[in-house]
C-alpha positions as CSV (number, residue, x, y, z in Angstrom):
1,X,-18.4,62.1,-27.9
2,X,-17.1,62.3,-24.3
3,X,-20.5,61.2,-23.0
4,X,-20.4,58.1,-25.2
5,X,-16.9,57.2,-24.0
6,X,-18.0,57.6,-20.4
7,X,-21.1,55.4,-21.0
8,X,-19.0,52.7,-22.5
9,X,-16.5,52.8,-19.6
10,X,-19.4,52.5,-17.1
11,X,-20.8,49.6,-19.0
12,X,-17.5,47.8,-19.0
13,X,-17.0,48.5,-15.3
14,X,-20.4,47.1,-14.5
15,X,-19.7,44.1,-16.6
16,X,-16.4,43.4,-14.9
17,X,-18.0,43.9,-11.5
18,X,-20.7,41.4,-12.4
19,X,-18.3,38.8,-13.7
20,X,-16.1,39.3,-10.7
21,X,-19.0,38.8,-8.3
22,X,-20.1,35.8,-10.4
23,X,-16.7,34.2,-10.1
24,X,-16.8,34.6,-6.4
25,X,-20.2,33.1,-6.3
26,X,-19.1,30.2,-8.4
27,X,-16.1,29.8,-6.2
28,X,-18.3,29.7,-3.1
29,X,-20.5,27.1,-4.7
30,X,-17.5,25.0,-5.6
31,X,-16.1,25.3,-2.1
32,X,-19.4,24.4,-0.6
33,X,-19.5,21.3,-2.8
34,X,-16.0,20.3,-1.8
35,X,-16.7,20.8,1.9
36,X,-19.9,18.8,1.7
37,X,-18.2,16.0,-0.2
38,X,-15.4,16.0,2.4
39,X,-17.8,15.7,5.3
40,X,-19.5,12.8,3.6
41,X,-16.1,11.0,3.7
42,X,-15.3,11.6,7.4
43,X,-15.4,8.5,9.7
44,X,-18.8,7.1,10.2
45,X,-17.9,4.5,12.8
46,X,-15.6,4.6,15.8
47,X,-12.0,4.5,14.4
48,X,-9.5,2.0,15.7
49,X,-6.7,2.9,13.2
50,X,-5.0,6.2,12.5
51,X,-2.3,5.1,10.0
52,X,-1.2,2.2,7.8
53,X,2.2,0.6,7.0
54,X,1.8,-1.7,4.0
55,X,4.7,-4.1,3.6
56,X,4.0,-5.2,0.0
57,X,5.9,-8.3,-1.0
58,X,5.8,-7.9,-4.7
59,X,5.9,-11.1,-6.9
60,X,3.7,-13.4,-4.8
61,X,5.3,-15.1,-1.8
62,X,4.7,-18.9,-1.5
63,X,2.3,-19.4,1.3
64,X,3.0,-23.1,1.2
65,X,6.6,-22.5,2.2
66,X,5.9,-19.8,4.8
67,X,2.5,-20.1,6.6
68,X,0.1,-22.6,5.1
69,X,1.5,-26.0,6.4
70,X,0.4,-28.9,4.3
71,X,1.9,-32.3,5.4
72,X,-0.2,-34.2,2.9
73,X,2.0,-32.7,0.1
74,X,4.8,-34.8,1.6
75,X,2.8,-38.0,1.2
76,X,1.8,-37.2,-2.4
77,X,5.0,-35.4,-3.4
78,X,5.7,-36.0,-7.1
79,X,2.2,-37.3,-8.0
80,X,-0.2,-35.5,-10.3
81,X,-2.6,-33.0,-8.7
82,X,-6.0,-34.7,-8.7
83,X,-8.5,-33.4,-11.2
84,X,-11.1,-33.2,-8.4
85,X,-8.8,-30.7,-6.6
86,X,-7.8,-28.6,-9.6
87,X,-11.4,-28.5,-10.8
88,X,-10.5,-27.1,-14.3
89,X,-9.1,-23.9,-12.8
90,X,-7.3,-21.5,-15.1
91,X,-3.6,-22.1,-15.5
92,X,-1.0,-19.5,-16.6
93,X,0.6,-19.9,-20.0
94,X,3.7,-21.1,-18.2
95,X,2.0,-24.1,-16.6
96,X,-0.5,-24.8,-19.4
97,X,2.1,-26.4,-21.6
98,X,3.4,-28.8,-19.0
99,X,2.7,-32.5,-19.5
100,X,2.1,-33.0,-15.8
101,X,1.5,-30.9,-12.7
102,X,3.3,-32.8,-9.9
103,X,2.4,-32.0,-6.3
104,X,5.4,-30.5,-4.4
105,X,6.2,-30.7,-0.7
106,X,7.9,-27.8,1.0
107,X,11.6,-28.1,1.5
108,X,11.3,-26.3,4.8
109,X,10.2,-27.4,8.3
110,X,7.2,-25.9,10.1
111,X,6.7,-25.6,13.9
112,X,3.9,-24.2,16.0
113,X,4.4,-20.9,17.8
114,X,2.6,-18.5,20.2
115,X,-0.3,-19.0,22.5
116,X,-2.5,-20.5,19.8
117,X,0.1,-22.8,18.2
118,X,0.2,-21.1,14.9
119,X,2.2,-22.9,12.2
120,X,5.1,-20.9,10.8
121,X,8.0,-22.0,8.5
122,X,11.6,-22.1,9.9
123,X,12.3,-19.6,7.1
124,X,10.7,-17.0,9.4
125,X,12.4,-17.3,12.9
126,X,11.7,-13.7,13.8
127,X,8.1,-13.5,12.5
128,X,7.5,-16.7,14.5
129,X,8.3,-14.8,17.7
130,X,5.6,-12.1,17.1
131,X,2.7,-14.4,15.9
132,X,0.7,-13.5,18.9
133,X,0.4,-10.0,17.4
134,X,-0.6,-11.1,14.0
135,X,-4.0,-11.8,12.4
136,X,-3.1,-14.3,9.7
137,X,-5.6,-14.6,6.9
138,X,-5.0,-17.9,4.9
139,X,-8.0,-17.6,2.7
140,X,-7.2,-14.5,0.6
141,X,-8.1,-14.7,-3.1
142,X,-8.3,-12.7,-6.3
143,X,-9.3,-13.2,-9.9
144,X,-6.0,-11.9,-11.4
145,X,-3.5,-14.6,-12.3
146,X,-0.7,-12.4,-13.8
147,X,1.5,-9.9,-12.0
148,X,0.6,-6.6,-13.4
149,X,-3.2,-6.8,-13.1
150,X,-2.9,-8.6,-9.8
151,X,-0.7,-6.0,-8.0
152,X,-2.7,-3.2,-9.6
153,X,-5.8,-4.8,-8.2
154,X,-4.2,-5.2,-4.8
155,X,-3.2,-1.5,-4.7
156,X,-6.2,0.1,-6.4
157,X,-9.1,-2.3,-6.3
158,X,-9.1,-2.7,-10.1
159,X,-7.0,-4.7,-12.5
160,X,-6.6,-1.8,-15.0
161,X,-4.4,1.2,-14.5
162,X,-5.9,4.6,-13.8
163,X,-7.7,4.1,-10.5
164,X,-6.5,5.8,-7.3
165,X,-4.4,3.7,-5.0
166,X,-5.5,2.6,-1.5
167,X,-3.2,5.2,0.1
168,X,-4.8,7.9,-2.1
169,X,-8.3,6.8,-1.1
170,X,-7.6,6.8,2.6
171,X,-5.8,10.2,2.6
172,X,-8.6,11.6,0.4
173,X,-11.2,10.4,2.9
174,X,-9.4,11.3,6.1
175,X,-6.9,14.0,5.3
176,X,-3.5,14.5,6.8
177,X,-2.3,14.3,10.4
178,X,1.0,16.1,9.7
179,X,1.1,19.3,7.8
180,X,4.9,19.2,7.2
181,X,5.1,15.7,5.6
182,X,3.1,14.1,2.8
183,X,0.2,12.1,4.1
184,X,1.2,9.2,1.7
185,X,4.8,8.1,1.5
186,X,6.3,5.3,-0.6
187,X,9.6,3.4,0.1
188,X,11.0,0.8,-2.4
189,X,13.8,-1.6,-1.3
190,X,17.0,-1.3,-3.2
191,X,18.3,-4.7,-2.0
192,X,15.7,-6.9,-3.7
193,X,15.9,-8.8,-7.0
194,X,14.0,-6.9,-9.7
195,X,11.9,-9.7,-11.2
196,X,8.7,-7.8,-11.7
197,X,8.6,-4.1,-12.4
198,X,7.0,-1.5,-10.1
199,X,5.2,1.5,-11.6
200,X,4.5,4.8,-10.0
201,X,0.8,4.4,-10.9
202,X,0.7,1.8,-8.1
203,X,0.9,4.7,-5.7
204,X,-0.8,7.2,-8.0
205,X,-3.8,9.4,-7.3
206,X,-5.7,8.3,-10.4
207,X,-8.6,10.7,-10.9
208,X,-8.4,12.1,-7.4
209,X,-6.8,15.5,-6.9
210,X,-3.0,15.3,-7.2
211,X,-2.3,16.1,-3.5
212,X,-3.4,12.6,-2.7
213,X,-0.7,10.8,-4.7
214,X,2.1,9.0,-2.9
215,X,5.5,10.7,-2.6
216,X,8.5,8.4,-3.0
217,X,11.2,8.7,-0.4
218,X,14.5,7.5,-1.8
219,X,17.9,6.7,-0.3
220,X,20.8,9.0,-0.9
221,X,21.5,12.7,-0.9
222,X,18.2,13.7,-2.5
223,X,15.4,11.7,-0.7
224,X,12.7,13.6,-2.6
225,X,13.5,14.6,-6.1
226,X,13.7,18.3,-6.9
227,X,13.2,19.3,-3.3
228,X,16.6,20.9,-2.7
229,X,17.3,24.5,-3.6
230,X,19.7,25.1,-6.6
231,X,23.2,26.2,-5.8
232,X,23.3,29.8,-4.6
233,X,19.6,29.9,-4.0
234,X,18.4,30.3,-0.4
235,X,15.2,29.4,1.4
236,X,14.4,33.1,1.5
237,X,14.7,33.3,-2.2
238,X,12.4,30.3,-2.6
239,X,9.8,31.9,-0.3
240,X,9.8,35.1,-2.3
241,X,9.4,33.0,-5.5
242,X,6.6,30.9,-4.1
243,X,4.7,34.0,-2.9
244,X,4.9,35.5,-6.4
245,X,3.9,32.2,-8.0
246,X,1.0,31.9,-5.6
247,X,-0.3,35.4,-6.6
248,X,-0.1,34.4,-10.3
249,X,-1.9,31.1,-9.6
250,X,-4.6,32.8,-7.7
251,X,-5.2,35.1,-10.7
252,X,-5.5,31.9,-12.8
253,X,-8.0,30.5,-10.4
254,X,-10.1,33.7,-10.7
255,X,-10.0,33.4,-14.5
256,X,-10.4,29.7,-15.1
257,X,-11.9,28.3,-11.9
258,X,-9.7,25.2,-12.2
259,X,-9.5,23.4,-8.8
260,X,-6.2,21.7,-9.9
261,X,-4.5,25.1,-9.6
262,X,-5.2,24.9,-5.8
263,X,-3.6,21.5,-5.8
264,X,-0.4,23.0,-7.4
265,X,-0.3,25.7,-4.8
266,X,-0.7,23.2,-2.0
267,X,2.1,21.0,-3.6
268,X,4.5,23.9,-3.7
269,X,3.8,24.9,-0.1
270,X,4.2,21.3,1.0
271,X,7.6,21.0,-0.8
272,X,8.7,24.2,1.0
273,X,7.9,22.8,4.4
274,X,9.5,19.5,3.5
275,X,12.8,21.2,3.0
276,X,13.0,21.2,6.8
277,X,11.0,18.0,7.6
278,X,12.6,15.5,5.2
279,X,16.2,16.0,6.4
280,X,14.9,15.5,9.9
281,X,13.0,12.3,9.1
282,X,15.9,10.8,7.2
283,X,18.6,11.6,9.8
284,X,19.1,8.3,11.7
285,X,22.1,9.6,13.7
286,X,20.0,9.8,16.9
287,X,18.7,6.3,16.7
288,X,20.4,4.1,19.4
289,X,22.5,1.1,18.5
290,X,19.8,-1.1,20.1
291,X,17.3,0.0,17.4
292,X,19.7,-1.0,14.5
293,X,20.3,-4.4,16.2
294,X,16.6,-4.9,16.5
295,X,16.0,-4.3,12.8
296,X,19.1,-6.3,11.7
297,X,22.4,-5.8,10.0
298,X,20.9,-4.1,6.9
299,X,19.3,-1.4,8.9
300,X,22.3,0.9,8.5
301,X,22.2,0.5,4.7
302,X,20.0,3.3,3.3
303,X,17.2,2.0,1.1
304,X,17.4,-1.6,2.2
305,X,14.2,-3.3,3.4
306,X,15.4,-3.1,7.0
307,X,16.2,0.6,6.7
308,X,12.9,1.2,5.1
309,X,11.0,-0.6,7.9
310,X,12.9,1.6,10.4
311,X,12.0,4.7,8.3
312,X,8.4,3.5,8.3
313,X,8.4,3.6,12.1
314,X,9.8,7.1,12.1
315,X,7.1,8.2,9.6
316,X,4.4,6.6,11.8
317,X,5.7,8.5,14.8
318,X,5.3,11.7,12.9
319,X,1.7,10.7,12.0
320,X,2.1,10.1,8.3
321,X,-1.2,8.5,7.3
322,X,-0.2,5.9,4.8
323,X,3.3,4.4,4.4
324,X,3.8,2.0,1.6
325,X,6.9,-0.3,1.3
326,X,7.6,-2.5,-1.7
327,X,10.0,-5.4,-1.7
328,X,10.4,-7.2,-5.0
329,X,11.8,-10.7,-5.8
330,X,9.2,-13.2,-4.7
331,X,8.4,-14.5,-8.2
332,X,9.9,-18.0,-7.7
333,X,8.9,-20.0,-10.8
334,X,12.2,-22.0,-10.4
335,X,14.9,-22.6,-7.9
336,X,12.6,-21.7,-5.0
337,X,14.5,-23.7,-2.3
338,X,17.6,-21.5,-3.1
339,X,15.9,-18.2,-3.7
340,X,13.2,-17.9,-1.0
341,X,15.6,-18.1,1.9
342,X,17.4,-15.0,0.6
343,X,14.1,-13.1,0.5
344,X,13.3,-14.2,4.1
345,X,16.7,-13.2,5.4
346,X,16.2,-9.7,3.8
347,X,12.7,-9.2,5.3
348,X,11.9,-11.4,8.2
349,X,13.8,-9.7,11.0
350,X,12.9,-6.2,10.0
351,X,9.2,-7.1,9.6
352,X,9.1,-8.6,13.1
353,X,11.2,-5.7,14.4
354,X,8.7,-3.2,13.1
355,X,5.9,-4.9,15.0
356,X,8.0,-5.0,18.2
357,X,9.1,-1.4,17.8
358,X,5.7,0.0,17.3
359,X,4.3,-2.0,20.2
360,X,6.9,-0.8,22.7
361,X,6.3,2.8,21.6
362,X,2.6,2.5,22.1
363,X,1.9,2.9,18.4
364,X,0.7,-0.6,17.4
365,X,-2.9,-0.2,18.7
366,X,-3.7,2.5,16.1
367,X,-1.1,1.6,13.4
368,X,-2.1,-1.2,11.0
369,X,0.8,-3.2,9.5
370,X,-0.1,-5.3,6.5
371,X,2.2,-8.0,5.0
372,X,1.4,-9.7,1.7
373,X,1.7,-10.0,-2.0
374,X,-0.6,-9.9,-5.0
375,X,-1.4,-13.6,-5.1
376,X,0.1,-17.0,-3.9
377,X,1.8,-19.9,-5.4
378,X,0.7,-23.4,-6.7
379,X,1.0,-26.6,-4.7
380,X,2.3,-28.2,-7.9
381,X,5.8,-27.6,-9.3
382,X,6.3,-25.5,-12.4
383,X,9.0,-27.1,-14.6
384,X,11.6,-29.4,-13.2
385,X,10.9,-31.2,-9.9
386,X,13.8,-32.9,-8.0
387,X,14.6,-33.6,-4.4
388,X,16.2,-30.1,-3.9
389,X,14.7,-28.0,-6.7
390,X,11.3,-26.9,-7.6
391,X,9.3,-23.8,-8.6
392,X,5.7,-22.7,-8.0
393,X,3.5,-20.9,-10.5
394,X,1.0,-18.1,-9.8
395,X,-2.0,-19.1,-7.8
396,X,-4.8,-16.5,-7.2
397,X,-7.3,-18.9,-5.6
398,X,-5.8,-18.9,-2.2
399,X,-2.9,-17.1,-0.5
400,X,-1.9,-15.7,2.9
401,X,-1.7,-12.2,4.2
402,X,-1.1,-11.0,7.8
403,X,-2.1,-7.8,9.5
404,X,-1.0,-6.6,12.9
405,X,-2.5,-3.8,15.0
406,X,-5.0,-1.2,14.0
407,X,-8.0,-3.1,15.3
408,X,-7.3,-6.6,13.8
409,X,-7.5,-9.5,16.3
410,X,-4.0,-10.5,17.4
411,X,-3.0,-14.2,17.5
412,X,-5.8,-15.0,15.1
413,X,-5.8,-17.4,12.1
414,X,-8.7,-16.8,9.8
415,X,-9.8,-19.0,6.9
416,X,-8.4,-22.3,5.7
417,X,-7.5,-24.2,2.6
418,X,-7.8,-27.8,1.5
419,X,-5.2,-30.5,2.3
420,X,-3.5,-29.7,-1.0
421,X,-3.3,-26.0,-0.4
422,X,-5.2,-25.4,-3.7
423,X,-8.7,-24.3,-2.7
424,X,-10.3,-22.3,0.1
425,X,-12.4,-24.5,2.4
426,X,-13.5,-21.9,5.0
427,X,-14.1,-18.1,5.2
428,X,-12.9,-16.8,1.8
429,X,-11.6,-13.2,1.9
430,X,-11.5,-11.3,-1.4
431,X,-9.2,-8.3,-1.9
432,X,-12.3,-6.1,-2.0
433,X,-13.3,-7.6,1.4
434,X,-9.8,-6.7,2.8
435,X,-10.1,-3.2,1.6
436,X,-13.6,-2.8,3.0
437,X,-12.3,-4.1,6.4
438,X,-9.3,-1.8,6.4
439,X,-11.6,1.2,5.7
440,X,-14.0,0.1,8.4
441,X,-11.2,0.2,11.0
442,X,-10.5,3.8,9.9
443,X,-14.1,4.6,10.7
444,X,-15.2,4.7,7.0
445,X,-18.1,2.9,5.3
446,X,-16.4,1.6,2.1
447,X,-19.7,2.2,0.2
448,X,-19.7,5.8,1.1
449,X,-16.1,6.7,0.3
450,X,-16.8,7.7,-3.3
451,X,-15.6,10.2,-6.0
452,X,-17.5,11.2,-9.0
453,X,-15.5,11.0,-12.3
454,X,-16.8,11.1,-15.8
455,X,-20.4,10.7,-14.7
456,X,-19.9,7.7,-12.4
457,X,-19.3,7.4,-8.7
458,X,-16.1,5.3,-8.0
459,X,-14.9,3.7,-4.8
460,X,-11.9,1.6,-3.7
461,X,-14.1,-1.5,-3.5
462,X,-15.7,-0.9,-6.8
463,X,-19.2,-2.5,-6.6
464,X,-18.3,-5.3,-4.2
465,X,-16.6,-5.9,-0.8
466,X,-17.9,-6.8,2.7
467,X,-16.4,-6.1,6.1
468,X,-14.9,-9.3,7.7
469,X,-16.1,-8.7,11.2
470,X,-14.6,-11.9,12.6
471,X,-11.0,-10.5,12.3
472,X,-11.9,-7.2,14.1
473,X,-11.3,-6.7,17.8
């Protein structure tokens, strides 16, 4: 009987040893796979950019009132847009029911600025002073005509929710530059009209590992939710708890071989380090008064667009890889002459200040600053048209985006639209092309930055996109 018991124990021990060794072997294979996949995503060209600050103007700014000067609209103001210009293009449900589509001049004057005489509206007096640093693309286009699919496409390269955001793709491909802060940080203005909603999926990781999702930095006493210790709980207590939790999670890894458990461990450890780094990054007390004057009067108001632009510079200094700002309120279907000046007052000075600040600190060369929305606006008025009142509907067929630094040509205007501001006439740039060009300047071939999910290899540019070489230094 004792011999039988000993035999059974030996058999179980051998079985456990075999399974244990097998789990290590499987873990080694998985690690090798992850490492090889990571190596495939490392820069494949010389990299000009190290980090991105994306100033997303959610709602669709009117390019015709800001950058795309069209004097012919003054001549034909109030007349029907010609069929030859419209060409049967799709209209939104809001415009489709109108009896007429009257062409609409801008209420605002334009002047030429900079070495190359770039046209800029008088709504943007501060941006006009930095045009020599900007690469202005007037020929952007997309297929998405409504806000949700359009901004989802701009952020993820696909109109349907569920894909990783651009910030997630870039941090997945290149990793982090700062171990004490997230590689992807999100800031949302609290001084903007909320006309179109923003969803956390716009900065989500989709099917990529969870460490690549954006982390929202908020104004107030708790910049990152659930980061602070509970009352009566010290950092030492948290360290002991995290060590114990890590041991439990490592046992789970051995048992289930689930790579997401490693992501949880990494998330807990990052949160612990952020308890020291976040208070430092959000403390503006050491910023000189001259900096606040540069960014404008709102710069001292936490959560404002100006304060977020200043925060973006501080994050860039600390080598956060991808910094995403959102400013809502650009959806001007009516009352545009009264509403768009407010948007420009809230954003113009701080956007230009960010360019100036980065340049004087030597950061603009390898920091890419992107300004733009999900689509543009129509050259005809939606609804009532009067001498001092008009609105513009969504227009995906041509709109303007500008980029400064990070390898984009400064003082450059690329692409053009027709005299009515309705169609692209030269050098069209699809959103996929913009994404491909951004990745290229990070040293990445957009066709090689892939992730396999549900049996298919996905990428930010889906199955399209080409690098726009003429806008690269």
